[in-house]
N, C-alpha and C positions, 0 to 999 in steps of 0.2 A: 479795490485795492485791499480792502479790510480781509475779503475772502481768498486774496492771495496771500496775505500775513498769516491768516490761519492756517492754509495749508502748507506753508512753509514752517509754521512750529510743530504742526503734525510729523511732516516728513523727517524734520531735524530729530525729533523727540523720540521717535518710535525705536523700540528695541523687542517689541513682540513677534513670534514667529508668524507669518501671515499664512503660511502653507497647511497648516496642521489638520490632517482628516477627521481627527479625533476630535470629541467634546472637552471642552475647556478644563470641566472639573474632572478628567481623566488624569491630566497630565500630573507626573510625579508618584504617581501610584503604582503598586506593584502588580502591574497587566502585563501581560506577554501577548504581541502582536502577530498574529500570522494570516495565513489567506487561505481560500478553498475556489476551486472553479465551479464547478456543479454540487447542486445538493445532494447528499447522500440519498440514496433511495430507501434503504432500511436499515433502521435503528433499534428495529427490535432484533435481540440477540438471537433468536431462532431462524431468524432467516438472513442477518447479515453475513458477508463474505469476502467483501472488498476491501483494500487496504483505504482508501479513502472514507468509508464508513469505520472502520477501524479506529481511525483518528478522534472520534468520538464516543464510539461505544466503549472501548478500552479504558478510557478514562471515569465512565460511570458504572460499566457491569463489573465485577469481581469472581471469575472462574477461581475453582479452589485452588488451583496451581498459577506459576509464572515463570517467565524466564531470568534468571540473573542479569541484570543490567552491564554489569561490565565485563565478567567472564566469557574468554571464548576457549574451545568451541561452547557452542548453548549449552546450557544448564539448566534442568526444572528444579525449581524453588518452591516452597509453599508461600500462597498468598492468603487466601482465608482458613485453609487445611492447616492443622496442628503438622503436618509432614508431608512427604510424598509418598504416595499409598503404592505399596509391592503389591505384586500379582501373586496369589496363591491358587495354584493348581487344586482340582478339587476332582473325583470322581475318575482317576489315573490320565487326569490331564483333558478330559472331557469338557471340563468348563473352567473358567478362571474368574477369581473372585478379587473386586478389589474395596476395600475398606478405606471410608473417606470420613475423617474426623475433623469437623469446623470448630473454629476458635470460637467460644462463648463470648458474647458482651458486644459482637459486633451490630451497628446497628443502620437502617437505611435513612436514606436523604429525606428531608421533609417532604411529603406527598400527600394529598387530598386523597387518594385511594385508601390511607389508613385511617380516614373519619368516617365511620359507618353513615353519619348523615349525608355524606357526599354520594352514595349510591342510589340515591332516589332523587335526583335533580329535575326541575320541571324542565320542559322543553324551551321556553322562556330564559329561564336561568342559564341553560346551555349555549342557547343562541347570542347572550351576550358575552359570552366568555372568550378571551384573544389569548390566555394561557391557563393550563391547569394551575397555576400558581395563583390565582386570583381567587381562591377558593380555602378556606380552613386547612390545614395544613397537620399531619402527625409524622409518627414514626413507630418502629416497632423493631425488634430484635430479628436478628437472622436465623432462620432455622434450617435443619437439613430437609423438611418440607419444602423450602423453596427451591432446593437443586431439583428434589424429586418431581416438583411440580415442572419444572423446566424442560427435563429429560422427558416427559410425558407428551408437552409442547411439541416434541421434534417429531409426532406422529400426528399432530393435529389436522385434520380435514381442510382447513380452511388457510394453513400459513405455509406449506409448501417447503420444508424446509431443505435446502441442498444438501443434506449431508444423511438424511432420512436412511437413502439407499443402502449406504454404506453401513450405519450404525444399527441396523433392522437384520442385519447379516451377523452381527456381533451379539448386540444386546439379547438377553433371552425374551421372547414374548411380544417385543416391539411390534414387527412386521404384523401379528395377530392383534396387538392393541391397536393398531392402525384401522384396521378392517372393525373392530368393536367401535372407535369413536366414530366412524364413518357411518355406521346402522345408526348409532345413538344421536348424530347430529338433526338438528333441526333448519339449519343453513342460517338462523336469526338468533340473535340473543348470545346470553353467554353460556358456552359449553363447559360446566364445572367437571375438571379432570380429578378433582378429588373425589369423586362418586365412582371412578374407574381406577383400581388396583391393574399395576403394571407387573407382570411376573419378575422381572430380571433386574427391579429395583426396589430395595428393600429399606426402611427405616430403622435403623437398631438403638435410636435414641433421639433426644430434642437435637443433639450436634451432631450425629453422626448416620451414614446411611452406605449401604453396599451395594454394589452396581455386580450382577452376573453376566458374564461373556460367555459364547460359543467358542470353545478351542482356546488358541492362545493368541493373542493380538497384544505386543508389548508397546504398539503405537498408541494404544488407549490413553497413556499417561499424557501424551501431548496433545490430546482433545483436551483435557481437562484445563489447559491453558488458554483455550479457545471460548470466545463469548458462547458458543454454543450451549457450554455447559455452565454457565452464569446463572445465579439464582434469579426465580421469579416469583415475586410473591403473588399470590392469587388476588389478592385484594385490587393491585395495579389491574390486571386483566380484567377483572370483575367492573372497575370504575369505567374503563375505556369501553365497554362493551354497551353502554347506555347507549338508546336510540336517540341519533342524533349529534354524537361525539365525533365519528368518523367525516361527518359533513364540513366539520370546525378544524379538521385535522389535529383533533385531540385523540390521538391513538399512539400506540407503543412504538410504531414506524416512526413517530415525529419527537415525542415526548419519552427519551428512558428512564427509566427508574432503576437506580443500583444503590450500592454499599460504597462505590469507591470514591476517591479523592474529591470528584467534582461532578457538578449536576449539572445539566444542559437547561439555562434560564431564559435563553431567548433563541429563538429559529425563524428566522427569516430568510428563506434560500434566495432571495433577489438581493439581500444586500449584507447581513452579518449573521453569525451562530454565535453564544457564547456561552463557555463553561464557567461556572463560577465554583467557589470553594464550598465543598459540603460540611455545612457547620456541625453535622452528626460523624464526621470520618475519626477514625480511632486514633490514627497517624500511624506512620510506618517510618520504621528507621532507613536512614541511606545505608547502602551497604560499605560494609567496614575492608574489604577487599576486592582486588578485580584481578586483571592479569598484567603481565609485563608491562613496564612503562607507563600504567595509570597514576601511579602516585608522581611522577616526573611530569604529567600531563595536567596535574591538578585536580583530577578525578575523584580525590579522596579526601578531598579538604573539608569536606561535609559527613566525613564517616560516622555513623551513628546519631546523625542528626534528624529530628522528626521533618518528615514530608508530610503534604508537598510544602514547597518553599515559594510557589506562585499564587497568588489569591484569586486571580480571573484570566481568563484566556479569550481573545477576540478573535475571531476569524471573521475574515473580511473577504468578500466575493471579487475576485479580478478575473474579467474574462480575458485580459489582454496582457501580453508579458512583458512590453515596454511599461506601461504605468505601473506594472507590480515591480519590475526591476527598480524602476527610477525612485518609488517609494521605500525601497529596502535602503538604496544609497544615501536617502534621504535621514534615513533613521528610523521610519513609520513602521517597516517589519524588523522583526528581531532576527531572523533567519531566511534562508533562501536557497532555494535550488539555482541552478545555473543553466538557460538554456543555451541553444547553439548560437544564438546571434548576441549573447552576451560572453561567449567561453573564453573567447579571446581579450575581453577586456578583464576581467576576473581572474584567469588561470594563465600561469605561464609554466611549461613543460620543458626539464631540461633534456640534454641529448642523452642522457641515460634514463629518461622516461620517468623522473620524479616529477611531480606536480606541487605547486605553491603558488600562493596569490601574486599580483601583480603589485608591481610598488606602488599604484595608486591604491589597491586595497588595502594593501600592508600598510599605508601612511593613516588610514582610516580605523587602523586597528582589527580588520575584518580577517577570521580566521578560516581555512579551509578543513572540512573533514572528508576523507574517503574512505568508503569501503566495497568490498567486492559483494554483490548481493545474492541471496539464496535462490536465482531465477537463472533458467535457461531458454533462449531464445532459438530456435531452429527451423528448417526447413525440413519438411517432412516429404517422403515418398510413398503414395499410399501403396500397401502390399498387393492390394486386390487387383491392382490396375497390371495390364497384361503386358505393358513394356516396362517399366521403371520396377513393378513390383513382384513378388514372389522369390523362391529359394534358389532358383535358375543361376547356373554359372553367369550366364549372358546378362541377366537383368542385376547380378551381383559387380560384376564389373563396370557396367553401366554407371551404377551408383558410384562406384569408387572412384571412378574417371571423373565423374561430375564434384564430389566432394573436394577432389585435389585441385581443381579447377577453379572453384567457387573460393576467392580469397577473402576469408573473413577478418584477416588483418588490416586489408584495404578497408572493408566495410566500415571497421570500427574507426578507423582514422577519418574516412570522411565524413559519415554520417551519424558517430558519436563522439567526435573530436577527443578521440582516443579512450574515450571513457568504458573502456570494456576488456575483457580477457578472451582468448578464442578457446572455446570448449573441446577440450579432447576427449568427452564422451557424456553419457547423460547427468552425472552428478557434479553440483556445484559446489565451488570451495565452500570449506567450514563444516563440510557435512562428513560424517564418517563413512570410508571407504575412496574420499577422493584423493589422489596420490598425486604428489608434487613431482616435479623437475622431471628427469628422463623417465623414470619407472611409470610416471602419469602420462607421458607422451603416447600418442595415438601411431602407432609405427604405420598405419595404411595410409596416412595423409601426412604424415612430417617423417624428417631424418633429424639425428641430433648432431648440432655442428656447432662447436665452439661454444660449446655451455650452456645452448636453448636449442627448443625445436624450430625447425626451418621446414617450410611447405615445400613439399615435392614438386619437382619440375613439370611443366605441361606436357614435355615429353613420355613421362611417366604416364601421364593421364591419358595422352592420344594412343599410346600402347596399349593400355587397358580398353579404351574405347573400340580399340580396331579387333581385340581379341575377343570384345562381346559382339562383335559383327555390325560395327558400323565404323570403317574407316574412313578418314576424314567427314565423318559426320552424316556418311549415308549408308543405308541397309545394303548388306553387302550381295544379298541377294534380288532385291529389286532395284537396287540403284536409287532410290528414293531418298530425299532427304529427312533426318530425322526431325520431328517437330514435337515439343514436348507442351504442355500446358500446365500455367502456373494459377493457382487460385488464390487470391488475397481479398482483401477488406479496402475499400477505396477511401483513404482518410483526406484527400483535400490536394490543392494544388501542387504542393511539395511533393506529392507522390511520383511525378514523371521523373525525376533526377535518379530516385530510388530504382524506377522499373527499369530504365534506360542502363542504369549501372548492373541488376539482375540480368538483362540481355545479353550485355558484354561477357557475362561470366559464362555462358551457356556459347556465346559467340567464339570463345577461345578454342572450343572443341569442335566447330562448325555448327553446332546444335541449334535449331531456330526455337526460340521461348516465344510461346504465346500467352500473354498474361489476360485473365480472366477478372476483372474487378467487379465487386458486389457489395452490397451492404451486409454488415454484420450478421443480421438473420439469417439471411439467404445463404451468406457462406457458413454458419454454422451448420444450417440442413443440409448443404452438400457434405460437410463433412460427416455428419450423422448418417448419410447414405452411403457415403462410403464414395461419391461421386466425384472426385478429385483426380490428379494424378501428381502433381506436387503443390504444396502448399505452404504458408508459414504460420506457426503458433508460438507461444511461450507459456511457460509455467511456472508460476511463484510456490516456492515452497510454504505448505501448510504446517510442516513442523520438522525439525534438523535431524531426520532420520533418510537415510539412503532409499527404504523402501517407498520414500513420498516420491522419489522419482525414478526409480528403477519399475514401478508399477506403470509408468507411461508406455513401457514396451512388452507389457504381460500379455500374452496371447488372448487368456480369457476375458479381459477388459477390453477388447477390440470393439472400437467407437460404432463400426458398421454393424456389428454382429450382436454385442450385448449393450451399447450405450453406455460403454465405460470410456477411459480416460486415453486410452491407447487410439489416438486420433491415427497413426499410420497404419492400423490394423496390422502390426505386425506379428510374426509368430514365429516362434522357434521351439520345438520339443525341449532340447536340452536348457535353453535359458528358462522357458517355463517350470519345468522342474525345481531349479536350481532358486527359482524367485522364491517359489512355496517352501524352501526349506529354509531360506536366508530371512525371509520377513518374520519370521516368529522367533528369531534369536537375537539375543543380548549382543552388545559389541564386543568384538572378541577376535583372536587370530584368525580361528576358523570362518568366521563369518566375512572377515578382510578377504579370505582366500576363495571363497563364495562369488563375492563380488566381484575381485579380481578378473576371476573366470568369465561371470556375465558379461561385465564390459568388453573381454577380449572378443566374445561372439558378436555382439553387437557393433563391434569398431569392425568386424571382417564384413558383416552382412549389410552395415551402413544403412541402415532405415532411414535415416536423417542425417543432412549435413548437421556436423555438430557445430552450432553456430558460437552463440555468445552470451558470456555471463556478465551482464551490464555492471559498471562500477557507478556507485551513487557518490556525487560529489554536492555538498551543501557548503552556505557559506552564514557564517553566523558573527554577530558584533561583540566586539569586547565586551560590552555588558552582559552576555549570556557565559552562564557557566555550566558545569556537569553536562555539556552536552557531547554522547558519544554515539555514533550510529550502531544500531542494532535491528537488524532486519526481521529478526522474529519476535521481538517484545515492542508490541505497538500499545503499550500503556506508559510510555517514555515521558509523559509533561507532567508528573508528580517527582520527577528527578532534577528537571530543570530550575535554575536559578537565574535571577537578574538583579542588575543594580540599576534602580530606577533614577537614582540620582545623576550617575554618571552619563546613564540614556538622555536625559533632559539637558545635562550640560552641553553633549555633542550634538545633540539634534538644534538647539539654539544657534552653536557655532556652524553647523552646516547649510542652517535654513535662514540666517541673518538675514534683512531685507537690504538689497542693493540701491539705497536711495539718492546716491550720487548723481547718477544719470538724471532721476525725476526731477531734482533739485535744480540741475543745469536748464531742463526742458523749460521747467517754471519760471527761473530768472530770465531765459531768451524772450517767453512770452511776455513777461513783465518788460523788458527793454523793449521789444516791437511796439508795446500798447502805449508807452511813454508819449511818443510825438502825437499819436492821434489823441491822446487825453489833453495834451498841451493845445492843440490846433482845436479841439472842441471848446475849452474852456475860453479861448481867446474868440471864437465866435461869439460865446453866449457874451462874454462882457461888451463887444462890440454891438450885437442886439440890444442890450441894457441902453444906451446913451440915448439920453432926450435929442429930438429932430429938431434942426436949426431953424 
């Protein structure tokens, strides 16, 4: 009975949250909680190229430039640089020079690489390390030499930077520099790049350097906002090149080092990764202005205040969507994406197509942010294929017919919960050259009716198919049914519904579609060899310029011929000539005119089924502020702000233990036990009486 009373007292007085997944000492602190699925493969900026990696690298590393957090269209602004460098043509335009001046006084995060004694650690000392921060730490000022060293690393023979091929075409001497390093590399130990000068990169002062490019390449300024051009102190590379370091995951791919607002202090890929405020960060002012509506949305309340606002960012690994979603609803994640299974619970869409949160979410104070991503996902026709490819009128009309029959709007509704817009060409919204409304409509596939584009009828598609020589889906000469092959990557059990839908789109024209699934590596190999007929792919913009989309259809960048990004191997002489003129131009009416003509050409040729520009939907709790979607700027964590006290209050409210049923169960157990206890004591008393 005493145990029962203690249990009742415990249940009755319990007011603590039982299910908090975080340590008790973190409660009430200025910590932002989010998640990740898979460990990023590369955190070394010379190799990192994916969005999940940028979630970490762009909080740590600081290239010279960044994108304005609030303004649209996207605008380059200084980060560590004193200004956005202007291109200067020399030798009659044969070369272009960018002079970059770095702000003095910027210091690196604390790091063992800045302590000379840490360059000669014993094997036993290295073997005992769990983190580089177990060692004595130091710092120093950011110098122009660090940016130069990183540019040299693009050509490092052991690192395989994904942008080396592109940059070697522009940065003077970079291709030859790679050959020089390859000859000097002994395959082990530290290769000191300071000993090898690079012709096209010149130091002009302690905080300034100059990059010389061949010809004109206006898009180079955008690359200066990417981690490929973030500074790398030679000391950090030297420190991590000690024998035994790699075996302990003590590498730049695991432990980045930078001047940014945060530093990665915990990297446990099976559980969590932690970014903490860099104590040496100089501070940065929150932007004082944005675009129309930002002030009304509360996005300018912190204008001029020093960032970052958050002390710590905890990324917990979540493999399954349901536990992740439940933790968000309980307040244990501050923001959340929306999976297909949770969409109806989270979002309601009006008849007009406007999206907002459901009453359940609204009651919790949860808010919705949406934005169209600078991405495009499409179905490609291999231009080298004898049936669907080439510039013959027969193949062109076949592609046009399929493009009309392929109902992208239905695809968005069924498989994306309406989160996307049907593409009218290769350029994504928010990019110069993209046209809105009727002047942006693809007239090959759509008609303008009642103020909006409407997909042409199947009768139009069937007529085009017959003109292509395939009436009712059969070859007019042989009578054989038309069979096309679709290559894609197998992703899991959910593929069946998508594949059935794809077949149905072709069956509208009585075309048989054979789907050939494979893994990612094999699929890439088939694309590389031009061994496909139709396929699906996507592209996320590296920078907000039309060249970064239009080059995907540039003939000289054919994947099968030159290993470029033109996976469809499309080629049109007029388009290619216009591309060469357009890519070097600044944004202007003349550039827009060239882009319009290029888009008209590819719409008629239809090398792609112009697919989907996805819409990102994200939810945030009421205690999170300054959250504005920005698909180009990945260094957004420094702008965010939270109210830890409000979060703690709502967490306690949403996760209060429900002890009533437990108390009732205990009382029932006690009640059922009373007769047994009474009977037991009665027998004990009878046994204690003396014999007659």
